[in-house]
C-alpha positions in Angstrom: 11.4 2.3 21.1 9.4 0.1 18.7 6.5 2.6 18.8 8.9 5.4 17.9 10.4 3.4 15.1 7.0 2.7 13.5 6.5 6.4 12.8 10.1 7.0 11.8 9.9 4.2 9.2 7.0 6.0 7.6 8.9 9.3 7.7 12.0 7.6 6.1 10.0 6.4 3.1 7.9 9.6 2.9 9.2 10.7 -0.5 8.3 7.3 -2.0 5.1 6.6 -0.1 3.6 10.1 -0.6 3.8 9.9 -4.4 5.3 13.4 -4.4 7.6 12.7 -7.4 4.7 11.7 -9.6 2.7 14.8 -8.5 5.8 17.0 -9.1 6.4 15.5 -12.6 2.7 16.1 -13.4 3.1 19.7 -12.2 6.3 20.2 -14.2 4.5 19.0 -17.3 1.7 21.4 -16.5 4.2 24.3 -16.4 5.6 23.2 -19.8 2.1 22.9 -21.3 1.0 26.3 -19.8 4.2 28.0 -21.1 3.6 26.5 -24.6 0.0 27.9 -24.5 1.2 31.3 -23.3 3.8 31.4 -26.1 1.2 30.5 -28.7 -1.2 33.2 -27.2 1.6 35.8 -27.3 2.5 34.9 -30.8 -1.1 35.1 -32.0 -1.6 38.5 -30.3 1.6 39.8 -31.7 0.7 38.7 -35.2 -2.8 40.3 -34.9 -1.2 43.5 -33.5 1.2 43.6 -36.4 -1.7 43.4 -38.8 -3.6 46.1 -36.9 -0.5 48.4 -37.0 -0.1 47.8 -40.7 -3.8 48.6 -41.4 -3.6 51.7 -39.3 -0.6 52.9 -41.3 -2.3 52.1 -44.6 -5.6 53.8 -43.4 -3.6 56.9 -42.4 -2.0 57.0 -45.9 -5.4 56.5 -47.6 -7.1 59.0 -45.3 -4.3 61.5 -46.3 -4.9 60.8 -49.9 -8.7 61.3 -49.5 -8.1 64.5 -47.6 -5.7 65.8 -50.2 -8.3 65.1 -53.0 -11.1 66.7 -51.0 -9.0 69.8 -50.3 -8.1 70.1 -54.0 -11.8 69.9 -55.0 -12.8 72.4 -52.4 -10.1 74.8 -53.6 -11.2 74.4 -57.2 -14.8 75.0 -56.2 -13.7 78.1 -54.4 -11.7 79.5 -57.3 -14.3 78.6 -59.9 -13.8 78.2 -63.7 -11.7 80.7 -65.5 -13.7 81.0 -68.7 -11.2 83.6 -70.1 -8.8 81.0 -70.9 -9.1 79.1 -74.2 -11.4 76.0 -73.7 -11.7 77.2 -70.1 -14.3 74.6 -68.8 -12.9 71.4 -70.2 -9.5 71.5 -68.4 -11.3 72.5 -65.2 -13.8 69.6 -65.5 -11.1 67.1 -66.3 -9.0 68.2 -63.3 -12.0 68.2 -60.9 -13.1 64.7 -62.1 -9.6 63.4 -61.6 -9.6 64.6 -58.0 -13.1 63.3 -57.5 -12.1 59.9 -58.7 -9.1 59.8 -56.4 -11.4 60.9 -53.5 -14.0 58.2 -54.2 -11.3 55.5 -54.6 -9.7 56.6 -51.3 -13.0 56.5 -49.5 -13.7 53.0 -50.9 -10.3 51.8 -49.9 -10.7 53.4 -46.5 -14.0 51.6 -46.0 -12.5 48.3 -47.1 -9.5 48.7 -44.7 -11.8 49.5 -41.8 -14.6 47.1 -42.2 -13.0 44.4 -44.4 -14.4 42.8 -47.5 -15.4 39.4 -48.9 -13.0 37.6 -51.2 -14.0 35.8 -54.4 -17.7 36.7 -53.7 -20.5 38.1 -55.7 -24.3 38.4 -55.5 -26.2 35.5 -57.0 -28.0 35.6 -60.3 -30.9 37.5 -58.8 -28.7 40.6 -58.6 -30.7 41.7 -55.6 -28.3 43.1 -52.8 -31.2 43.0 -50.3 -32.5 39.5 -50.7 -29.8 37.8 -52.8 -26.9 35.8 -51.3 -23.2 35.8 -51.9 -21.8 33.0 -54.0 -18.2 32.3 -55.2 -17.2 34.5 -58.1 -14.9 31.6 -59.2 -16.6 28.3 -58.6 -13.3 26.4 -58.1 -12.2 28.7 -55.2 -14.0 29.2 -51.9 -15.1 32.5 -50.6 -13.0 34.2 -48.0 -12.9 37.2 -45.7 -10.3 40.0 -45.7 -10.8 41.4 -42.2 -10.7 45.1 -41.7 -9.4 47.2 -38.8 -12.7 46.8 -36.8 -12.6 43.0 -37.0 -8.9 42.8 -36.3 -9.2 45.0 -33.2 -11.9 42.6 -31.9 -9.6 39.7 -32.7 -6.8 41.5 -30.9 -9.0 42.1 -27.8 -9.9 38.4 -27.7 -6.2 37.3 -28.3 -5.2 39.6 -25.4 -7.8 38.1 -23.1 -6.5 34.6 -24.1 -3.0 35.8 -23.4 -4.0 37.2 -20.0 -5.7 33.9 -19.1 -2.7 31.9 -20.4 -0.4 34.1 -18.2 -2.6 33.4 -15.1 -2.6 29.7 -15.9 1.2 29.6 -16.3 1.6 31.4 -13.0 -0.8 29.1 -11.3 1.1 26.1 -12.7 4.4 27.5 -11.5 2.9 28.2 -8.0 1.7 24.6 -7.8 5.1 23.2 -9.1 7.0 25.4 -6.6 4.8 24.3 -3.7 5.2 20.6 -4.5 9.0 21.1 -4.9 9.1 22.8 -1.5 7.1 19.9 0.0 9.4 17.4 -1.6 12.4 19.2 0.0 10.6 19.1 3.3 9.9 15.4 2.9 13.6 14.7 2.0 14.7 16.6 5.1 12.2 14.7 7.3 13.3 11.4 5.7 17.0 12.2 6.4 16.2 13.1 10.0 14.1 9.8 10.4 17.0 7.8 8.9 19.4 9.3 11.3 17.1 8.7 14.2 16.5 5.1 13.1 20.2 4.6 13.3 20.2 5.9 16.8 17.2 3.8 17.7 18.9 0.7 16.3 21.7 1.1 18.8 19.2 1.8 21.6 17.1 -1.3 20.6 20.3 -3.4 20.5 21.3 -2.2 24.0 17.8 -2.7 25.3 17.6 -6.2 23.9 21.0 -7.1 25.3 19.7 -6.0 28.8 16.5 -7.9 28.2 18.5 -11.0 27.3 20.6 -10.6 30.4 17.5 -10.2 32.6 15.6 -13.0 31.0 18.7 -15.2 31.3 18.8 -14.5 35.1 15.1 -15.0 35.3 15.3 -18.3 33.5 17.8 -19.6 36.0 15.4 -18.7 38.8 12.4 -20.0 36.9 14.2 -23.3 36.2 15.0 -23.7 39.9 11.4 -22.8 40.9 10.0 -25.2 38.3 12.2 -28.0 39.7 11.2 -27.2 43.3 7.5 -26.9 42.6 7.6 -30.1 40.6 9.4 -31.9 43.4 7.0 -30.4 46.0 4.0 -31.6 44.0 5.5 -35.1 43.5 6.4 -35.3 47.2 2.8 -34.4 48.3 1.4 -36.8 45.7 3.7 -39.6 47.1 2.7 -38.6 50.6 -1.0 -38.9 49.6 -0.4 -42.3 48.1 1.4 -43.4 51.2 -1.3 -42.1 53.4 -3.9 -43.9 51.4 -1.9 -47.1 51.5 -1.3 -46.8 55.3 -5.0 -46.1 55.9 -5.9 -49.2 53.8 -3.4 -51.3 55.7 -4.9 -50.0 59.0 -8.4 -50.9 57.9 -7.3 -54.4 57.0 -5.6 -54.8 60.3 -8.5 -53.4 62.3 -10.9 -55.8 60.5 -8.9 -58.7 62.1 -9.1 -57.4 65.6 -11.7 -58.0 68.3 -13.9 -55.2 69.5 -11.8 -54.7 72.6 -8.5 -54.7 70.7 -9.9 -52.2 68.1 -10.4 -49.7 70.9 -6.8 -49.9 72.0 -5.2 -50.2 68.5 -3.6 -47.1 66.8 -4.7 -48.6 63.5 -8.2 -47.7 64.4 -7.3 -44.0 64.5 -5.2 -44.3 61.3 -8.0 -46.1 59.4 -10.4 -43.2 60.2 -8.0 -40.5 59.0 -8.9 -40.6 55.3 -8.8 -36.8 55.3 -5.0 -36.9 55.4 -4.8 -38.3 51.9 -7.0 -35.4 50.6 -4.9 -32.9 52.5 -1.7 -34.1 50.8 -3.5 -34.0 47.5 -4.6 -30.4 48.1 -1.0 -29.5 49.0 0.1 -31.2 45.7 -2.5 -29.2 43.8 -1.3 -26.0 45.5 2.3 -26.7 44.3 0.9 -27.4 40.8 -1.1 -24.1 40.9 2.1 -22.3 41.8 3.9 -24.1 39.0 1.0 -23.2 36.6 1.2 -19.5 37.7 4.9 -19.6 36.9 4.3 -21.1 33.5 1.7 -18.4 32.8 4.2 -15.7 33.7 6.8 -17.2 31.4 4.2 -17.6 28.6 2.8 -14.0 29.0 6.3 -12.4 29.1 7.4 -14.4 26.0 4.3 -13.3 24.2 4.9 -9.7 25.0 8.5 -9.9 23.9 7.5 -11.6 20.7 4.8 -9.0 20.0 7.3 -6.1 20.5 9.9 -7.8 18.3 7.3 -8.5 15.6 6.3 -4.8 15.7 9.8 -3.6 15.2 10.8 -2.6 11.6 13.1 -5.2 10.0 16.2 -3.0 10.1 15.7 -2.4 13.8 15.5 -6.1 14.8 18.7 -7.0 16.6 20.9 -9.4 14.6 20.3 -13.0 15.2 17.0 -12.4 17.1 14.0 -14.4 15.9 10.5 -13.4 17.2 9.3 -16.9 16.3 11.6 -18.3 19.0 9.8 -16.3 21.6 6.4 -17.4 20.2 7.6 -21.0 20.6 8.6 -20.3 24.2 5.1 -18.8 24.8 3.4 -21.8 23.2 5.5 -24.3 25.2 5.0 -22.6 28.5 1.3 -22.3 27.8 1.0 -26.0 27.0 2.9 -26.9 30.2 0.8 -24.5 32.2 -2.5 -25.9 30.9 -1.4 -29.5 31.6 -0.4 -28.9 35.2 -3.3 -26.6 36.0 -5.8 -29.1 34.7 -4.3 -31.7 36.9 -4.6 -29.4 39.9 -8.1 -28.3 39.1 -9.3 -31.9 38.6 -7.6 -33.0 41.9 -9.3 -30.2 43.8 -12.7 -31.1 42.3 -12.3 -34.7 43.4 -11.3 -33.8 47.0 -13.9 -31.0 47.6 -16.5 -33.6 48.7 -14.4 -34.8 51.6 -13.1 -31.3 52.6 -16.4 -29.5 51.9 -16.6 -26.1 53.5 -12.8 -25.5 53.5 -12.3 -21.8 52.5 -8.8 -22.4 51.3 -9.9 -25.2 49.1 -12.3 -22.8 47.3 -9.6 -20.2 47.0 -7.3 -22.9 45.4 -10.0 -23.9 42.9 -10.7 -20.3 42.0 -7.0 -19.6 41.4 -6.7 -22.7 39.2 -9.8 -21.8 37.1 -8.6 -18.1 36.9 -5.1 -19.2 35.6 -6.7 -21.5 33.1 -8.9 -18.6 31.8 -5.7 -16.5 31.5 -4.2 -19.2 29.4 -7.2 -19.3 27.1 -9.7 -21.7 28.7 -12.6 -19.3 28.4 -15.2 -22.0 29.3 -14.0 -21.8 32.9 -14.5 -18.0 33.2 -18.0 -18.5 34.7 -16.6 -21.1 37.2 -13.9 -18.7 38.3 -16.3 -15.8 38.7 -18.8 -17.9 40.7 -16.0 -19.3 43.0 -14.6 -15.8 43.7 -18.0 -14.5 44.4 -18.6 -17.3 46.9 -15.2 -16.4 48.5 -15.9 -12.7 48.7 -19.4 -13.3 49.9 -20.5 -9.6 49.6 -17.5 -8.4 51.7 -15.8 -6.4 49.0 -14.4 -3.9 51.5 -12.5 -6.4 53.6 -8.7 -5.7 53.2 -7.8 -9.4 53.2 -10.2 -10.1 50.3 -8.9 -7.4 48.0 -6.8 -9.7 45.8 -9.9 -11.8 45.1 -12.0 -8.7 44.5 -9.5 -7.4 42.0 -9.4 -10.7 40.1 -13.2 -10.8 40.1 -13.3 -7.4 38.5 -10.8 -8.4 35.9 -12.7 -11.6 35.0 -16.0 -9.6 34.7 -14.3 -7.1 32.4 -15.2 -7.7 28.7 
């Protein structure tokens, strides 16, 4: 449930964590800017188009005027001069010159409208149109350019290209904006689904923790009983070892006072020689302490696992009133108690091995104590545990009764 929740928390905050709003705002501004550039490009193209249309209209009028003058001159040339009329040549010449002037003026105007002209410009003092340069006719005003139809049509073509590019840019900006908007909608839907699922998970987590609390409560009762019984067993065997040592000491003292013949008949002689009994009780006490240490390890490990799971849960999924730190404290307390009792058992086994040398069960007990100490964090005993298990297994890894030791040996060797 915790693993599911981790992914859902990210989904729930997807709109915020993804930065989609900032990206969408940037894209929206991009659309606004692209539309503004497109509007400017259209206005520029429209203004140039209007000038082109105006020039074409004026050129048509001027061309008509030129055609009219040319036609009139051609007709006059075809008809010739009527010299029979009084002053016959002068009226003809005046009329022809008038039409010729109109024709030249129309051609000049037509040339200016098509190719354009310089404004406020004249050739410099050299008067040479080939090598001279243009200078302002009026020094206080700059030269300018009155563009003709050819230049304006080139300007129009460029303006139309810019307008086409601006249209493409505006469309691209809209596509990006729409894509981001669709993604944001998707993120919102996913966030809503995640929020709903988190609500369901919160109920499931609460129910699971309630069951865990019930089970751990039952387990704690059994563990408390077991701790008490193991503790009593260890204390009983310790007391028995102490009594055995005291009885052996008393027997030795009594035997020392007897004659040689009496020693042979006295039960104290047998008791004085049974020093192994003290060690046997100590080994049994150590066995109870190892069992107690194994129980403390189980409590510590389970508490750590529960604390880890609770710590990994999102804050809004943690059951009310549940503090992961309390489970950490339980782990630390059980670990401390386990280390204490296992060190006592391990030290006791080390002191008794000399007198019970060669006992296979004693080696197994020592290996178990060292193994549990490693599990509780005493890494310096890993090598001891491995060596002891290896001695127990003795190259007989396939023997069924040795499999528990073989498995622990594998686990200890694992990095």
